[in-house]
C-alpha positions as CSV (number, residue, x, y, z in Angstrom):
1,X,9.2,58.3,-15.5
2,X,6.7,55.9,-14.1
3,X,6.5,52.4,-15.6
4,X,3.7,51.1,-17.6
5,X,1.3,49.2,-15.4
6,X,0.9,46.3,-17.8
7,X,4.6,46.0,-17.8
8,X,4.7,46.1,-14.0
9,X,2.5,42.9,-13.9
10,X,4.1,41.3,-17.1
11,X,0.8,41.2,-19.1
12,X,-0.2,42.6,-22.3
13,X,-2.9,45.1,-22.7
14,X,-5.3,42.4,-24.0
15,X,-5.1,40.4,-20.8
16,X,-8.4,39.5,-19.2
17,X,-9.3,39.8,-15.5
18,X,-8.2,36.3,-14.8
19,X,-4.9,36.8,-16.4
20,X,-4.2,39.9,-14.4
21,X,-5.2,38.3,-11.2
22,X,-3.0,35.3,-11.8
23,X,0.0,37.6,-12.7
24,X,-0.5,39.6,-9.6
25,X,-0.8,36.8,-7.3
26,X,2.4,35.3,-8.6
27,X,4.3,38.4,-8.3
28,X,3.0,39.3,-4.9
29,X,4.0,35.9,-3.6
30,X,7.6,36.3,-5.0
31,X,8.2,39.9,-3.8
32,X,6.4,40.0,-0.4
33,X,8.8,41.6,2.1
34,X,8.4,38.7,4.4
35,X,9.5,36.1,1.9
36,X,11.6,37.9,-0.8
37,X,15.3,37.1,-0.9
38,X,16.4,40.7,-1.8
39,X,14.9,42.7,1.1
40,X,16.3,46.0,0.0
41,X,14.2,46.1,-3.2
42,X,11.2,43.9,-2.1
43,X,9.3,46.8,-0.3
44,X,9.3,49.0,-3.4
45,X,8.6,46.2,-5.8
46,X,5.7,44.9,-3.7
47,X,4.2,48.4,-3.6
48,X,4.5,48.8,-7.2
49,X,2.8,45.5,-7.9
50,X,-0.1,46.3,-5.7
51,X,-0.5,49.8,-7.2
52,X,-0.7,48.3,-10.7
53,X,-3.2,45.5,-9.6
54,X,-5.3,48.2,-8.0
55,X,-5.8,50.0,-11.2
56,X,-5.9,47.1,-13.7
57,X,-8.4,45.0,-11.6
58,X,-11.0,47.8,-11.6
59,X,-12.6,48.0,-14.9
60,X,-13.5,51.9,-14.7
61,X,-9.9,52.7,-13.6
62,X,-8.4,50.5,-16.2
63,X,-10.5,52.2,-18.8
64,X,-9.4,55.6,-17.8
65,X,-5.7,54.5,-17.5
66,X,-5.8,53.0,-21.1
67,X,-7.4,56.3,-22.3
68,X,-5.4,58.9,-20.4
69,X,-2.4,57.1,-19.1
70,X,-3.2,58.3,-15.5
71,X,-5.7,58.0,-12.7
72,X,-7.5,60.2,-10.3
73,X,-6.5,63.9,-10.4
74,X,-4.6,63.7,-13.6
75,X,-1.1,63.6,-12.1
76,X,1.2,61.2,-14.0
77,X,2.5,58.1,-12.4
78,X,0.7,55.9,-9.9
79,X,1.1,56.8,-6.2
80,X,-0.7,55.6,-3.0
81,X,-3.0,58.7,-3.0
82,X,-4.2,58.3,-6.5
83,X,-5.1,54.6,-6.1
84,X,-6.7,54.8,-2.7
85,X,-4.0,52.3,-1.5
86,X,-4.3,53.5,2.1
87,X,-8.0,52.4,2.2
88,X,-7.5,48.6,2.3
89,X,-5.9,48.0,-1.2
90,X,-9.2,49.3,-2.9
91,X,-11.3,46.5,-1.3
92,X,-9.7,43.7,-3.3
93,X,-6.0,43.1,-2.6
94,X,-5.7,42.5,1.1
95,X,-7.9,39.5,1.3
96,X,-6.1,37.8,-1.5
97,X,-2.6,38.6,0.1
98,X,-3.9,37.2,3.5
99,X,-5.0,34.0,1.8
100,X,-1.8,33.6,-0.1
101,X,0.6,33.9,2.7
102,X,-1.4,32.6,5.9
103,X,-3.8,30.0,4.3
104,X,-7.6,30.1,4.6
105,X,-9.1,32.7,7.0
106,X,-10.6,29.9,9.0
107,X,-7.1,28.2,9.4
108,X,-6.8,29.3,13.0
109,X,-10.0,27.9,14.0
110,X,-9.1,24.6,12.3
111,X,-5.8,24.5,14.2
112,X,-7.5,25.2,17.5
113,X,-10.1,22.3,16.9
114,X,-7.3,19.8,17.0
115,X,-7.9,19.4,20.8
116,X,-11.6,18.7,20.2
117,X,-13.4,15.5,19.3
118,X,-12.2,14.1,15.9
119,X,-13.9,11.3,13.9
120,X,-12.1,8.2,13.2
121,X,-10.9,7.2,9.7
122,X,-13.1,5.2,7.3
123,X,-11.6,1.8,6.4
124,X,-11.9,-0.4,3.2
125,X,-12.2,-4.2,3.0
126,X,-12.1,-6.1,-0.4
127,X,-14.4,-9.2,-0.2
128,X,-14.1,-11.9,-3.0
129,X,-17.3,-13.9,-3.5
130,X,-18.2,-16.6,-6.2
131,X,-20.9,-16.0,-8.7
132,X,-23.0,-18.7,-7.0
133,X,-22.8,-16.7,-3.8
134,X,-23.8,-13.5,-5.5
135,X,-26.8,-15.3,-7.0
136,X,-28.1,-16.6,-3.7
137,X,-26.5,-14.3,-1.1
138,X,-24.0,-15.4,1.6
139,X,-22.9,-14.4,5.1
140,X,-19.1,-14.2,5.5
141,X,-16.7,-13.7,8.3
142,X,-14.1,-11.1,7.8
143,X,-11.0,-10.3,9.7
144,X,-9.2,-6.9,9.7
145,X,-6.8,-4.7,11.7
146,X,-8.2,-1.3,12.8
147,X,-7.2,1.4,15.4
148,X,-9.5,0.9,18.4
149,X,-9.8,3.0,21.6
150,X,-7.1,1.9,24.1
151,X,-8.8,-0.1,26.8
152,X,-6.0,0.8,29.4
153,X,-6.3,4.6,29.2
154,X,-9.8,4.6,27.7
155,X,-8.6,6.7,24.8
156,X,-7.0,9.5,26.8
157,X,-3.4,8.5,26.1
158,X,-2.4,9.1,29.7
159,X,-1.3,6.2,32.0
160,X,-4.2,5.4,34.6
161,X,-4.1,7.6,37.7
162,X,-2.1,10.4,36.0
163,X,-3.2,13.8,35.0
164,X,-3.4,15.7,31.6
165,X,-2.4,19.2,32.1
166,X,-3.0,22.2,29.8
167,X,0.0,23.2,27.7
168,X,1.9,26.1,29.4
169,X,3.3,27.5,26.2
170,X,0.0,28.0,24.4
171,X,-2.2,28.2,27.6
172,X,-4.3,25.4,26.3
173,X,-5.3,26.8,22.9
174,X,-3.0,24.7,20.9
175,X,-2.1,27.8,18.8
176,X,0.9,30.0,18.8
177,X,0.5,33.5,17.5
178,X,3.3,35.7,16.0
179,X,2.9,39.5,15.2
180,X,5.1,41.0,12.4
181,X,5.5,44.6,11.7
182,X,5.7,45.4,8.0
183,X,5.5,48.5,5.8
184,X,1.9,47.7,5.2
185,X,1.0,47.2,9.0
186,X,0.8,44.3,11.4
187,X,0.5,40.7,10.2
188,X,-0.4,38.1,12.7
189,X,0.5,34.4,11.9
190,X,-0.9,31.4,13.7
191,X,0.5,28.0,13.8
192,X,0.1,24.9,15.9
193,X,1.9,24.9,19.2
194,X,5.4,23.1,18.9
195,X,5.2,21.8,22.4
196,X,1.8,20.2,22.4
197,X,1.5,19.8,18.7
198,X,-1.8,21.7,18.5
199,X,-3.6,19.5,21.2
200,X,-3.7,22.2,23.8
201,X,-2.7,19.8,26.5
202,X,0.4,17.8,27.6
203,X,0.6,14.1,28.8
204,X,3.2,13.8,31.5
205,X,2.9,10.1,31.8
206,X,1.8,8.4,28.5
207,X,-0.1,5.1,28.5
208,X,2.4,2.3,28.1
209,X,-0.1,0.2,25.8
210,X,-0.9,2.8,23.3
211,X,2.2,5.1,23.8
212,X,0.1,8.2,24.5
213,X,-1.9,8.0,21.3
214,X,-5.2,7.0,22.8
215,X,-5.7,4.2,20.1
216,X,-3.9,1.0,19.2
217,X,-4.2,-1.5,16.5
218,X,-6.2,-4.6,17.1
219,X,-7.7,-7.4,15.0
220,X,-11.5,-7.5,14.5
221,X,-13.9,-10.2,13.3
222,X,-17.2,-9.2,11.7
223,X,-20.0,-11.0,10.0
224,X,-20.9,-9.4,6.6
225,X,-24.2,-10.2,4.9
226,X,-23.8,-10.1,1.2
227,X,-27.5,-9.8,-0.4
228,X,-28.5,-12.0,-3.3
229,X,-28.1,-10.2,-6.5
230,X,-25.1,-8.1,-5.5
231,X,-23.1,-6.9,-8.4
232,X,-19.3,-6.7,-8.9
233,X,-17.9,-3.5,-7.2
234,X,-20.9,-3.1,-5.0
235,X,-20.3,-1.3,-1.7
236,X,-21.5,-2.4,1.8
237,X,-21.4,0.2,4.6
238,X,-21.0,-1.0,8.2
239,X,-21.5,2.1,10.4
240,X,-18.9,2.6,13.2
241,X,-16.7,-0.4,12.3
242,X,-13.7,1.9,11.1
243,X,-11.1,3.4,13.2
244,X,-11.9,4.8,16.7
245,X,-12.1,8.6,16.9
246,X,-9.9,10.8,19.1
247,X,-10.8,13.0,22.1
248,X,-14.2,11.4,22.3
249,X,-15.0,11.6,18.6
250,X,-17.2,9.0,16.7
251,X,-15.7,5.9,15.1
252,X,-15.4,5.9,11.2
253,X,-17.2,3.4,9.0
254,X,-16.0,0.2,7.3
255,X,-16.8,-0.1,3.5
256,X,-16.9,-3.7,2.1
257,X,-16.3,-3.8,-1.6
258,X,-17.6,-7.0,-3.3
259,X,-15.6,-8.4,-6.1
260,X,-17.1,-11.4,-7.9
261,X,-14.7,-14.0,-9.1
262,X,-14.8,-15.3,-12.7
263,X,-16.8,-18.4,-13.2
264,X,-15.5,-21.2,-15.4
265,X,-18.9,-21.7,-17.0
266,X,-21.3,-18.7,-16.7
267,X,-20.8,-15.0,-17.3
268,X,-23.0,-12.1,-16.1
269,X,-24.1,-9.0,-17.8
270,X,-26.3,-6.9,-15.5
271,X,-29.1,-9.2,-14.4
272,X,-28.6,-11.6,-17.3
273,X,-26.4,-14.7,-17.0
274,X,-24.9,-16.4,-20.1
275,X,-23.8,-20.0,-20.8
276,X,-22.6,-21.7,-24.0
277,X,-24.0,-25.2,-24.4
278,X,-22.8,-27.8,-27.2
279,X,-25.6,-29.7,-29.0
280,X,-25.4,-32.5,-31.5
281,X,-26.1,-32.1,-35.3
282,X,-29.3,-34.2,-35.1
283,X,-30.6,-32.3,-32.1
284,X,-29.9,-29.1,-34.1
285,X,-31.5,-30.4,-37.2
286,X,-34.5,-32.2,-35.5
287,X,-35.2,-30.1,-32.5
288,X,-36.2,-31.5,-29.1
289,X,-35.7,-30.8,-25.4
290,X,-32.3,-29.9,-24.0
291,X,-31.1,-29.8,-20.4
292,X,-29.0,-26.8,-19.7
293,X,-27.1,-25.8,-16.6
294,X,-27.9,-22.5,-14.7
295,X,-27.1,-21.1,-11.3
296,X,-30.3,-22.4,-9.8
297,X,-29.8,-25.8,-11.2
298,X,-30.5,-27.8,-14.5
299,X,-33.3,-26.4,-16.7
300,X,-35.0,-27.7,-19.7
301,X,-34.9,-25.7,-22.9
302,X,-36.9,-26.5,-26.1
303,X,-34.8,-26.4,-29.2
304,X,-36.7,-25.8,-32.5
305,X,-35.9,-27.8,-35.6
306,X,-33.1,-26.3,-37.8
307,X,-31.5,-24.4,-34.9
308,X,-28.2,-22.9,-36.3
309,X,-25.0,-22.9,-34.4
310,X,-24.4,-19.8,-32.5
311,X,-28.1,-19.2,-31.8
312,X,-28.8,-17.5,-28.3
313,X,-32.2,-18.6,-26.6
314,X,-33.3,-16.5,-23.7
315,X,-35.0,-18.2,-20.7
316,X,-37.0,-15.5,-19.0
317,X,-36.8,-14.9,-15.4
318,X,-33.9,-17.4,-14.8
319,X,-31.2,-14.9,-14.4
320,X,-29.8,-12.9,-11.4
321,X,-32.1,-11.4,-8.9
322,X,-32.2,-7.7,-7.9
323,X,-30.8,-6.8,-4.5
324,X,-34.3,-6.0,-3.4
325,X,-35.7,-9.2,-4.8
326,X,-38.3,-7.5,-7.0
327,X,-37.4,-9.0,-10.4
328,X,-34.9,-11.3,-12.1
329,X,-32.9,-11.1,-15.3
330,X,-32.9,-13.8,-18.0
331,X,-30.7,-16.9,-18.7
332,X,-29.2,-16.7,-22.1
333,X,-28.2,-19.9,-23.6
334,X,-26.0,-19.9,-26.8
335,X,-26.0,-23.3,-28.6
336,X,-23.0,-24.5,-30.5
337,X,-23.5,-27.5,-33.0
338,X,-20.7,-30.0,-32.6
339,X,-19.8,-31.7,-35.9
340,X,-18.6,-35.4,-35.3
341,X,-14.9,-35.8,-36.3
342,X,-15.6,-39.5,-37.1
343,X,-18.5,-41.1,-38.8
344,X,-19.6,-44.7,-39.2
345,X,-20.2,-46.1,-42.6
346,X,-24.0,-45.8,-42.1
347,X,-23.8,-42.3,-40.9
348,X,-21.7,-41.2,-43.9
349,X,-24.2,-43.1,-46.3
350,X,-27.2,-41.2,-44.7
351,X,-25.5,-37.8,-45.0
352,X,-24.5,-38.3,-48.6
353,X,-28.1,-39.6,-49.4
354,X,-29.4,-36.3,-47.9
355,X,-27.1,-34.2,-50.0
356,X,-28.1,-35.9,-53.2
357,X,-31.7,-36.4,-52.7
358,X,-33.5,-33.4,-51.2
359,X,-36.9,-35.0,-51.8
360,X,-36.0,-37.7,-49.3
361,X,-35.7,-35.2,-46.5
362,X,-38.6,-36.4,-44.4
363,X,-37.5,-40.0,-44.2
364,X,-34.0,-38.9,-44.0
365,X,-34.5,-37.2,-40.7
366,X,-36.0,-40.4,-39.1
367,X,-32.9,-42.3,-40.5
368,X,-30.5,-39.8,-39.0
369,X,-32.1,-39.8,-35.6
370,X,-31.7,-43.5,-35.3
371,X,-28.1,-43.6,-36.8
372,X,-26.8,-41.1,-34.3
373,X,-28.7,-42.6,-31.4
374,X,-26.2,-43.9,-28.8
375,X,-26.2,-47.8,-28.6
């Protein structure tokens, strides 16, 4: 008696197409005759798995099987003739099996391209700048190590005056092919040549400076221009400053990542800069002009009478510039009123007078201003 197709794939009858496909791939990989541990049962099991998948992956065949328990001419069971197995797995299974066991269909071409031009690797450099340098822009010298084309062999990997010969094992293709006979027909596998490593040629006398690699590590110095307004985490790309390519390929790029160091006084939020400034009690009460620090130098800020501690005042257009220089952010000043820890006798009298006689407020302000004025 033939086994139930759902049982063969290990799925229930409510399984969707994706569940069936996943189960099939898992079992086909396990029971393929070329990889299975039990060779005696592998061929039969592999054929049974593919027969079940041929039916259950086709909506019309699956519907007929669910209804009648059979497919095709009404014979029970599930043989090759019923499923069209001899016609390329019904147009669905062969490609999946090929991909599972031998990689992508383009794998051979990728292996053969090893002996062609190859682009060099991209490199990363982390550059730390101050907030002042980010505000005004700066040019910095950086030093880094990278793989450059060997000057001695000019990137060929062969000692000067020696020849590079095609590999006699793979006839210069860089690829080795192996044909296997299976019950399902011929399978051709391709892999990199184990003599030339997929390069397609053999260097008989390697360059002594680069040991036949065609590249060697050297130190390089570059000037990097950091534009004004650059933000933390910004990336500057320098074309062709990365590792040298192989076999005549182009060099990679260098990516400079900018990291802005914390500032002891200022903080940044987008294009806005922020600073905390202490002010005296009389200045907060009476108002006036206050000199505040900024990245462009001292600025004068007008404080309104009665300014409360923690008030943030925005100075338009005095923050960070954009990288393109089309606009600037704001400079946000947060004032903090400082309460003196010690008072003179006269200062204490004035404060007590202010608290007891609100009607004397106008004259009080004049007295406080004189009392707190430095001698």
